[in-house]
C-alpha positions as a printed NumPy array, in Angstrom:
array([[256.126, -70.006, 180.803],
       [255.832, -66.843, 178.753],
       [253.836, -68.71 , 176.078],
       [251.395, -69.851, 178.857],
       [250.966, -66.292, 180.192],
       [250.394, -65.016, 176.662],
       [247.615, -67.616, 176.129],
       [245.901, -66.789, 179.428],
       [246.081, -63.076, 178.697],
       [244.58 , -63.622, 175.256],
       [241.7  , -65.642, 176.762],
       [241.013, -62.918, 179.333],
       [240.942, -60.211, 176.674],
       [238.736, -62.343, 174.426],
       [236.34 , -63.016, 177.335],
       [236.078, -59.308, 178.143],
       [235.472, -58.475, 174.491],
       [232.643, -61.048, 174.234],
       [231.068, -59.825, 177.494],
       [231.123, -56.18 , 176.42 ],
       [229.757, -57.038, 172.958],
       [226.876, -59.1  , 174.372],
       [225.928, -56.516, 176.96 ],
       [225.953, -53.684, 174.408],
       [223.924, -55.624, 171.855],
       [221.468, -56.704, 174.563],
       [220.889, -53.129, 175.673],
       [220.275, -51.87 , 172.133],
       [217.616, -54.349, 171.013],
       [214.031, -53.56 , 172.054],
       [212.166, -56.222, 174.008],
       [215.152, -58.076, 175.378],
       [214.786, -60.976, 177.724],
       [216.211, -58.86 , 180.537],
       [213.609, -56.161, 179.963],
       [210.798, -58.745, 179.973],
       [212.045, -60.317, 183.208],
       [212.364, -56.922, 184.898],
       [208.825, -55.98 , 183.871],
       [207.488, -59.323, 185.189],
       [208.954, -58.439, 188.597],
       [207.508, -54.923, 188.412],
       [210.931, -53.266, 188.277],
       [211.12 , -52.058, 184.693],
       [208.819, -50.949, 181.906],
       [207.563, -53.757, 179.668],
       [208.62 , -53.723, 176.014],
       [206.007, -52.569, 173.53 ],
       [203.448, -55.297, 172.809],
       [204.698, -57.609, 175.562],
       [202.063, -59.536, 177.55 ],
       [203.278, -61.452, 180.608],
       [202.103, -64.963, 181.434],
       [200.198, -63.746, 184.483],
       [198.37 , -61.17 , 182.326],
       [197.36 , -63.948, 179.914],
       [196.019, -66.029, 182.804],
       [194.172, -63.077, 184.36 ],
       [192.446, -62.435, 181.033],
       [191.178, -66.057, 181.04 ],
       [189.92 , -66.069, 184.642],
       [186.485, -64.599, 183.801],
       [185.843, -67.313, 181.199],
       [187.053, -70.034, 183.581],
       [184.842, -68.572, 186.326],
       [181.729, -68.667, 184.148],
       [182.449, -72.255, 183.119],
       [183.047, -73.32 , 186.704],
       [179.959, -71.462, 187.944],
       [177.81 , -73.718, 185.728],
       [179.574, -76.771, 187.191],
       [179.138, -75.524, 190.769],
       [175.419, -74.865, 190.204],
       [174.938, -78.315, 188.664],
       [176.729, -79.935, 191.613],
       [174.661, -78.087, 194.215],
       [171.315, -78.488, 192.421],
       [170.22 , -81.363, 194.691],
       [171.07 , -79.386, 197.805],
       [172.532, -80.379, 201.123],
       [170.524, -81.774, 204.043],
       [171.316, -80.079, 207.344],
       [170.171, -80.625, 210.908],
       [169.03 , -77.869, 213.246],
       [168.933, -78.665, 216.949],
       [165.976, -77.32 , 218.921],
       [166.286, -78.303, 222.555],
       [166.327, -82.095, 222.867],
       [164.852, -82.484, 219.415],
       [165.684, -81.102, 216.056],
       [164.603, -80.85 , 212.492],
       [166.075, -81.34 , 209.048],
       [166.045, -78.929, 206.138],
       [167.429, -78.734, 202.626],
       [169.826, -75.938, 201.681],
       [170.72 , -75.09 , 198.06 ],
       [173.45 , -72.677, 196.971],
       [172.92 , -70.821, 193.706],
       [176.121, -69.216, 192.407],
       [175.378, -65.932, 190.673],
       [178.571, -64.009, 189.863],
       [182.299, -64.589, 189.586],
       [185.147, -62.135, 190.067],
       [188.774, -62.764, 189.035],
       [190.974, -61.878, 192.026],
       [194.631, -62.709, 191.574],
       [197.226, -64.682, 189.621],
       [200.438, -66.02 , 191.148],
       [203.344, -67.887, 189.555],
       [204.061, -71.325, 191.025],
       [206.765, -73.965, 190.74 ],
       [206.051, -77.605, 191.551],
       [209.183, -79.678, 191.145],
       [210.391, -78.752, 187.688],
       [206.947, -77.737, 186.441],
       [206.166, -74.039, 186.332],
       [202.801, -72.417, 185.936],
       [200.265, -70.141, 187.552],
       [197.487, -70.277, 190.115],
       [194.454, -68.125, 189.498],
       [191.957, -67.154, 192.194],
       [188.269, -66.563, 191.478],
       [185.658, -65.414, 193.984],
       [182.041, -66.539, 193.554],
       [179.   , -64.937, 195.158],
       [175.993, -67.112, 195.9  ],
       [172.574, -67.047, 197.506],
       [171.299, -69.737, 199.823],
       [167.764, -71.082, 199.471],
       [166.254, -73.182, 202.231],
       [163.29 , -75.532, 202.62 ],
       [160.922, -75.63 , 205.561],
       [161.998, -77.677, 208.592],
       [160.978, -81.353, 208.404],
       [160.998, -84.017, 211.148],
       [162.961, -86.568, 209.096],
       [165.908, -86.558, 206.73 ],
       [163.886, -88.285, 203.968],
       [161.174, -85.629, 204.083],
       [163.794, -82.88 , 203.937],
       [165.365, -84.491, 200.841],
       [161.974, -84.467, 199.073],
       [161.112, -80.906, 200.125],
       [161.248, -77.926, 197.78 ],
       [163.272, -74.876, 198.666],
       [161.632, -71.477, 199.007],
       [161.715, -68.811, 196.31 ],
       [163.202, -66.264, 198.706],
       [166.907, -66.479, 199.563],
       [167.723, -67.048, 203.221],
       [171.288, -65.798, 202.987],
       [174.241, -64.829, 200.827],
       [177.892, -65.709, 200.796],
       [181.217, -65.718, 198.984],
       [183.685, -68.488, 198.226],
       [187.112, -68.318, 196.632],
       [188.523, -71.113, 194.486],
       [192.063, -71.689, 193.222],
       [192.735, -72.957, 189.677],
       [195.945, -74.207, 188.055],
       [197.279, -72.957, 184.712],
       [200.267, -74.092, 182.664],
       [203.339, -71.96 , 182.048],
       [201.786, -70.881, 178.747],
       [198.64 , -69.707, 180.551],
       [196.356, -72.619, 179.64 ],
       [193.836, -73.851, 182.256],
       [194.276, -77.544, 183.052],
       [190.479, -78.058, 183.13 ],
       [190.398, -79.425, 186.68 ],
       [187.814, -78.152, 189.108],
       [189.029, -75.564, 191.575],
       [190.09 , -76.071, 195.162],
       [188.495, -73.983, 197.888],
       [190.93 , -71.346, 199.104],
       [190.844, -69.529, 202.417],
       [191.275, -65.952, 201.291]])
């Protein structure tokens, strides 16, 4: 029994020694994992030269926004035919959105199953151009829009990035923000 107690005591002392050694060596080295995690949560100061994953993604949002703005403008080039009711009758008109500027808004970490990554939010401003009212849908499709904008608006889209901060290349999803 005394040999058993001696072995357990030795293991306890050895465990304490390893714990103290690891904690002291972890506190002395600059840029430890603990320090990086604390800075990611906004609790501690980041180590010198450290860039978090969300900072990497935020730096890419402007480039992603400009790329996506070209795609959005190409997709809305043909315009959308809308109907405007006027009493018992109505008329059709073409409406075209022209996206002009993009603004990076926010980056959030996400976890989907075992996959980790980030979601970036970009806000786009656009102007709406409208054609004259036409009696039929076919005429409205063939009509040209005016040179003067009839309205302005904003839309926010959500994009997915990998854990390393790389955009997956998929088009964004509209977000209600």
